[in-house]
C-alpha positions in Angstrom: -6.4 7.0 7.8 -8.2 8.6 5.0 -6.5 9.1 1.6 -8.1 10.1 -1.7 -7.3 8.8 -5.1 -5.0 11.9 -5.9 -2.8 11.0 -2.9 -2.7 7.4 -3.8 -1.6 8.3 -7.4 0.9 10.9 -6.3 2.6 8.4 -4.0 2.5 5.6 -6.5 0.5 3.4 -4.2 -1.3 2.1 -7.3 -0.5 2.9 -10.9 -2.7 2.7 -14.0 0.1 2.3 -16.6 1.4 -1.1 -15.3 4.6 0.4 -13.8 5.8 -0.8 -10.4 3.8 0.5 -7.5 3.9 0.2 -3.7 1.1 -2.3 -4.1 3.0 -4.5 -6.6 6.1 -4.3 -4.4 4.4 -5.6 -1.2 2.1 -8.0 -2.9 3.4 -11.4 -1.6 0.0 -12.9 -1.3 -0.6 -16.6 -2.0 -3.9 -16.2 -3.8 -6.0 -13.8 -5.9 -8.5 -13.4 -3.0 -5.7 -12.4 -0.7 -4.5 -9.9 -3.4 -7.9 -8.3 -3.6 -8.0 -8.1 0.1 -4.6 -6.5 0.2 -5.8 -4.0 -2.3 -8.8 -3.1 -0.1 -6.6 -2.8 2.9 -4.4 -0.2 1.1 -7.5 1.7 -0.1 -9.0 1.7 3.4 -6.3 1.6 6.1 -7.2 1.3 9.8 -9.3 4.4 10.8 -8.2 4.5 14.5 -5.1 4.1 16.5 -6.1 1.0 18.4 -7.1 -0.9 15.2 -3.8 0.0 13.6 -1.7 -1.2 16.5 -3.8 -4.5 16.6 -3.1 -4.9 12.8 0.6 -4.2 13.3 0.7 -6.8 16.0 -0.7 -9.5 13.6 1.8 -8.5 10.9 4.7 -8.6 13.4 3.5 -12.1 14.4 3.6 -13.3 10.9 6.9 -11.6 10.4 8.3 -13.9 13.1 6.3 -17.0 12.0 6.1 -17.1 8.2 6.9 -20.8 8.3 3.4 -21.4 9.8 1.7 -20.1 6.7 0.0 -23.1 5.0 1.6 -23.9 1.6 -1.0 -26.4 0.7 -3.6 -23.7 -0.3 -2.7 -22.5 -3.8 -4.4 -19.9 -6.0 -5.7 -22.6 -8.3 -7.3 -24.3 -5.2 -9.4 -21.2 -4.6 -10.3 -20.6 -8.2 -11.5 -24.2 -8.5 -13.6 -24.1 -5.3 -15.2 -20.8 -6.3 -16.4 -22.4 -9.6 -17.4 -25.5 -7.6 -19.7 -23.6 -5.2 -21.0 -21.2 -7.9 -22.8 -24.3 -9.5 -24.1 -25.4 -6.1 -27.6 -24.1 -6.7 -28.0 -26.1 -10.0 -27.6 -29.4 -8.2 -31.1 -30.7 -7.3 -30.8 -34.4 -6.8 -28.3 -36.5 -4.9 -26.4 -39.2 -6.6 -28.3 -42.5 -6.6 -29.3 -45.6 -8.4 -27.4 -47.8 -10.7 -24.2 -45.7 -11.1 -23.4 -45.9 -7.4 -23.3 -49.7 -7.5 -20.1 -49.7 -9.7 -16.7 -49.4 -8.1 -14.1 -46.8 -8.9 -12.6 -49.0 -11.6 -15.8 -49.2 -13.6 -16.5 -45.4 -13.1 -13.1 -44.6 -14.4 -13.8 -46.9 -17.4 -17.3 -45.8 -18.3 -17.8 -42.4 -16.6 -14.2 -41.1 -16.7 -14.7 -37.4 -17.0 -17.2 -37.1 -14.1 -15.2 -39.4 -12.0 -12.0 -37.5 -12.3 -13.8 -34.1 -12.0 -15.3 -35.1 -8.7 -12.0 -36.5 -7.3 -10.1 -33.5 -8.5 -12.6 -31.0 -7.0 -12.8 -32.8 -3.7 -9.0 -32.9 -3.4 -8.9 -29.2 -3.7 -11.6 -28.8 -1.1 -9.7 -31.2 1.1 -6.4 -29.2 0.7 -8.3 -26.0 1.6 -9.7 -27.5 4.7 -6.3 -28.9 5.6 -4.8 -25.5 5.2 -7.4 -23.9 7.4 -6.8 -26.6 10.0 -3.1 -25.8 9.9 -3.9 -22.2 10.7 -5.9 -23.3 13.7 -2.9 -25.1 15.1 -1.5 -21.7 15.8 -4.0 -21.4 18.7 -1.7 -23.8 20.6 1.0 -21.2 20.8 1.3 -19.1 24.0 1.2 -15.5 22.6 -1.1 -14.7 19.8 -2.3 -11.2 18.9 -6.0 -10.7 19.9 -7.5 -10.2 16.5 -5.6 -13.1 15.0 -6.8 -15.3 17.9 -10.4 -14.2 17.2 -10.2 -15.1 13.5 -8.5 -18.5 14.2 -11.2 -19.4 16.7 -13.9 -18.7 14.0 -11.9 -21.0 11.6 -11.9 -23.7 14.3 -15.5 -23.4 14.9 -16.3 -23.7 11.2 -14.2 -26.7 10.8 -16.5 -28.6 13.2 -18.9 -29.0 10.3 -19.9 -32.7 10.0 -18.5 -32.8 6.5 -15.1 -31.3 7.1 -13.4 -34.4 8.5 -14.6 -36.8 5.9 -13.5 -34.5 3.1 -10.1 -33.9 4.8 -9.7 -37.6 4.8 -10.4 -38.1 1.1 -7.6 -40.2 -0.5 -6.9 -42.2 -3.6 -8.5 -45.1 -1.9 -11.9 -43.4 -1.3 -14.6 -45.1 -3.3 -16.7 -43.5 -6.0 -19.9 -43.8 -4.0 -18.4 -41.9 -1.1 -16.9 -39.3 -3.5 -20.1 -38.7 -5.2 -22.0 -38.4 -1.9 -19.6 -36.0 -0.4 -19.5 -34.0 -3.7 -23.3 -33.5 -3.5 -23.4 -32.8 0.2 -20.5 -30.4 0.1 -22.2 -28.3 -2.6 -25.4 -28.2 -0.8 -24.3 -27.7 2.7 -20.9 -26.0 2.7 -21.2 -23.0 0.3 -21.9 -20.4 3.0 -19.2 -22.0 5.3 -16.7 -21.7 2.4 -17.6 -18.0 1.9 -16.9 -17.3 5.6 -13.7 -19.3 5.5 -12.5 -17.5 2.4 -13.2 -14.1 4.0 -10.9 -14.9 6.9 -8.3 -16.6 4.9 -8.0 -13.7 2.4 -7.6 -11.3 5.2 -4.8 -13.3 6.8 -3.2 -13.8 3.4 -3.1 -10.0 3.0 -1.5 -9.5 6.4 1.1 -12.3 5.9 2.0 -10.7 2.6 2.9 -7.4 4.3 4.9 -9.3 6.8 6.7 -11.2 4.1 7.5 -8.0 2.2 8.8 -6.4 5.4 11.1 -9.4 6.0 12.3 -9.7 2.4 13.3 -6.1 2.0 14.7 -5.9 5.6 12.3 -3.0 6.5 11.8 -1.9 10.1 8.6 -1.6 11.9 7.8 2.0 12.9 7.0 3.2 16.4 3.5 4.4 16.0 2.3 6.9 18.6 -1.2 8.4 19.4 -2.2 11.5 17.4 -1.0 13.9 20.1 1.6 15.2 20.7 2.3 15.2 17.0 5.7 13.8 16.0 7.6 12.6 13.0 11.2 11.5 13.4 13.1 9.3 11.0 16.7 8.0 10.3 17.9 6.8 6.9 14.5 6.8 5.3 14.5 5.9 1.7 12.0 5.5 -1.2 11.2 1.7 -1.5 10.7 1.9 -5.3 14.2 3.3 -6.0 17.0 0.8 -6.8 19.8 3.0 -5.2 18.0 5.4 -2.9 19.6 8.1 -0.7 18.8 8.0 3.0 17.1 11.0 4.6 16.9 12.2 8.2 14.0 14.4 9.4 12.8 15.4 12.8 9.5 17.2 13.6 8.5 18.1 17.1 5.5 19.6 18.8 6.9 23.2 18.3 7.9 22.9 14.7 6.0 20.8 12.2 6.5 22.8 9.0 9.3 22.3 6.5 10.0 24.5 3.5 12.2 22.8 0.8 14.2 24.6 -1.8 16.7 23.5 -4.5 16.9 23.2 -8.2 14.5 21.2 -10.3 15.5 17.5 -10.4 17.6 17.9 -7.3 15.5 15.6 -5.2 12.7 17.6 -3.5 9.8 15.6 -5.0 11.4 12.2 -4.3 12.1 13.3 -0.7 8.4 14.2 -0.2 7.2 11.0 -1.8 9.6 9.0 0.4 8.0 10.7 3.5 4.5 10.1 2.2 5.1 6.5 1.3 6.7 5.7 4.7 3.8 7.3 6.5 1.4 5.3 4.4 3.1 2.0 5.0 3.3 2.7 8.7 -0.5 3.2 8.7 -1.3 -0.1 7.1 0.7 -1.8 9.8 3.9 -3.0 8.0 7.5 -2.2 8.0 9.0 0.9 6.3 12.1 1.6 4.3 14.0 3.3 7.1 16.3 2.5 9.9 13.9 4.2 12.3 10.5 5.9 12.1 8.5 7.4 15.0 5.2 8.8 13.8 1.9 9.9 15.3 -1.3 8.4 14.1 -2.5 10.5 11.2 -6.0 11.2 10.0 -4.7 11.2 6.4 -2.1 12.2 3.8 -2.8 15.1 1.5 -0.7 15.7 -1.6 -0.5 18.6 -4.0 1.9 17.2 -6.6 0.7 16.2 -10.0 -2.4 18.4 -10.6 -4.3 17.8 -13.8 -6.5 20.3 -15.7 -9.9 19.3 -17.1 -10.2 20.3 -20.7 -13.8 19.0 -20.9 -14.9 21.3 -18.1 -12.8 24.1 -19.4 -10.7 24.2 -16.2 -7.2 25.5 -16.5 -4.2 24.0 -14.8 -4.0 26.9 -12.4 -7.7 26.6 -11.5 -7.1 22.8 -10.8 -4.3 23.8 -8.5 -6.6 26.3 -6.6 -9.2 23.6 -6.2 -6.8 21.1 -4.8 -5.6 23.8 -2.4 -9.2 24.4 -1.4 -9.6 20.8 -0.6 -6.5 20.8 1.4 -7.6 23.8 3.4 -10.9 22.1 4.3 -9.0 19.1 5.5 -6.8 21.2 7.7 -9.9 22.5 9.5 -10.0 19.0 11.2 -8.3 18.8 14.6 -6.7 15.5 13.9 -3.2 15.7 12.3 -2.5 15.1 8.6 0.6 14.9 6.6 0.5 17.6 3.9 2.9 17.3 0.9 2.9 20.4 -1.5 5.3 20.3 -4.5 6.0 23.5 -6.4 2.6 25.2 -5.9 1.0 27.4 -8.6 3.0 26.3 -11.6 0.1 27.3 -13.8 0.5 31.0 -13.4 3.2 33.6 -13.9 6.1 34.0 -11.4 4.7 37.1 -9.7 1.3 35.4 -9.1 3.0 32.3 -8.0 5.1 34.3 -5.5 2.1 36.0 -4.1 -0.1 32.9 -3.9 2.6 30.8 -2.3 3.4 33.5 0.3 -0.3 33.7 1.3 -0.6 30.0 1.4 2.4 29.7 3.8 0.9 32.4 6.0 -2.3 30.6 6.1 -0.7 27.2 6.9 0.9 28.6 9.9 -2.6 28.9 11.5 -2.8 25.0 11.5 0.2 24.0 13.8 -1.3 20.5 14.6 -0.5 19.2 11.1 2.8 18.0 9.5 3.6 20.0 6.4 6.2 20.0 3.8 6.3 22.6 1.0 8.8 22.7 -1.8 9.3 25.8 -3.9 11.8 27.1 -6.5 10.8 30.7 -5.5 13.6 31.2 -3.1 12.4 34.7 -2.4 9.3 33.3 -0.8 11.3 31.2 1.5 13.4 34.1 2.6 10.3 36.0 3.7 9.8 33.4 6.5 13.5 32.8 7.5 13.0 34.2 11.0 9.9 32.2 11.8 10.8 29.6 14.4 7.8 27.5 13.4 9.3 26.6 10.1 12.4 24.5 9.2 14.3 25.3 6.0 16.2 22.7 4.1 17.5 22.4 0.6 19.0 20.0 -1.9 22.5 20.8 -3.1 23.7 21.0 -6.7 27.4 21.0 -7.5 28.4 23.5 -10.1 31.6 23.2 -12.1 33.6 25.9 -13.9 32.8 24.4 -17.3 29.1 25.1 -16.6 28.3 21.4 -15.9 26.4 20.4 -12.8 25.8 17.3 -10.7 22.9 16.6 -8.2 24.0 15.1 -4.8 20.4 14.3 -3.7 21.5 15.2 -0.2 19.5 17.5 2.1 21.0 20.3 4.1 19.7 23.0 6.4 19.0 26.4 4.9 17.7 28.0 1.7 19.2 27.2 -1.7 20.7 29.9 -4.0 21.1 27.4 -7.0 19.9 28.7 -10.3 20.8 26.2 -13.0 18.0 26.6 -15.5 20.2 28.4 -18.0 22.9 25.9 -17.6 20.5 23.1 -18.3 19.4 24.8 -21.5 23.0 25.2 -22.6 24.0 21.7 -21.8 21.0 20.2 -23.7 22.0 22.3 -26.7 18.6 24.0 -26.8 20.0 27.5 -27.3 22.2 26.4 -30.2 19.3 24.6 -31.8 17.2 27.7 -31.6 19.9 29.6 -33.3 20.0 27.1 -36.1 23.0 25.2 -34.9 23.2 21.6 -33.8 26.1 20.8 -31.4 25.8 17.1 -32.3 26.5 17.7 -36.1 
C-alpha cells in the first residue's frame, strides 16, 4: 500500500504537534529499535497481497501467544549494547599481563570502574542473547507462520556463534580474567552478528506491538481479500482515537463503490471518513481494526483530500492547492489497482458557484473510475441532487436535530439519503456573533 505524507497527516497516523496519533496508540514496543521499526512499517506497509497476509499471520500468532515475548530484553539493554559495539573498532589489544593475574576481589578493589563496567556490559549482552534464545524456542511449536519461522531459524543459526554460550552462562561467579577475555572477543567478533540479531528482533518487536494493541483494545482482525472484486463492508466501525465513538455501517459492492455524504458542518462527515481511512490503513499493516467486522479488498493506497494547505512562499492560493491535490488524485486513479479516495468538502477556496461547478464536474469524472472506492462529502446539497438517480452512487447524510428555540444537536448517526439541514445562521445566532456585530453582547 502506498500512502503519501498528506494522507498520513490527514488520518493522524503521525502527528507533528505531539498529540495522540495512530502510531502512539499502537506503539506497544519493548524497545526504541522496535519503535523505529514500527514507524517504518507504518510508513511503508506491505506492497502486495501475499506479503500482507503473511504479516497478518505473524501478528495473529503473537496475538494468541503474547506470553512468549521475552521480558528479559529491555530498552536499556539495547542502548547499552549499541554503545558497547560502537566502540569495538577502538579496541586493538586483548587483555593480558599482570592485571589478569588478580582475582575478582582485587579487581574490584584496585580497578573498580573497569571491573563493574565489563560485568555490567556482559550481563546486558547475556540477557539479550538469552532473550533471542527464548524466541527460538517457539520453533518447537507445531504451527508457526512461515515468515516468523524463517526469522527464528536465522536467530537460531546466529546463536551457534562460539561465544554465545559462554556469554549466556556469565554469572556473579565468573572470574575477571574470563570476563575481560569475553568482553574483548565479543567486541571484536560479535558486532556484525549483533546488528543482524537486532534487525530481526526489532522487526518482531514491531509485529508483537501491533498484536498487543489489537488485544488490549479488543479490536478484530479484518478479512482481507484480493484486489478484485473490489469490496468494503464493515459493521460497528469506530475511530480508535475517540473516547466515545459512534459505530458506523457501510457496504460497498462491485456495482456501487461511490458514496456521497451530506450534512451540516460538525455533524460528523469528516470523522466518518477518517474512521474509514484509519480502518483501511490498519488492515493494510496487518493488525486488528476498531470494528466488529471488516471485509476489505487489498488496496494500492489511500488518497485523501481533507486538510489542504496553501503555499504563501510560492504564491499559491488555497484554491490552487486544492486543484493540485485533485490533479494528484486523478493521476492515481489512472492506475488499475483499487484505491480508497476520501474527499472532504472540495473547493472551499472559491465562491459557491465555482465550488458547485467544480464539484459537479469532479463527480462526473470520478464515475469513469469504477474500480476505486470513493467517498465525497459536500455541503452543496444541490450538487448531490444532480446525481440522485445514478445507481453507481450511494447517498447518505448525518442528521441534525433542530428545536423550536433555534437550538440544535448533532446525533453523529448516518442515514440514507441527502440532507436538507441548513444551520449556519442558527450557529451564528447561538454563538452571539450577530449581536456582537450589532454592538451588543448577550453575556453582559
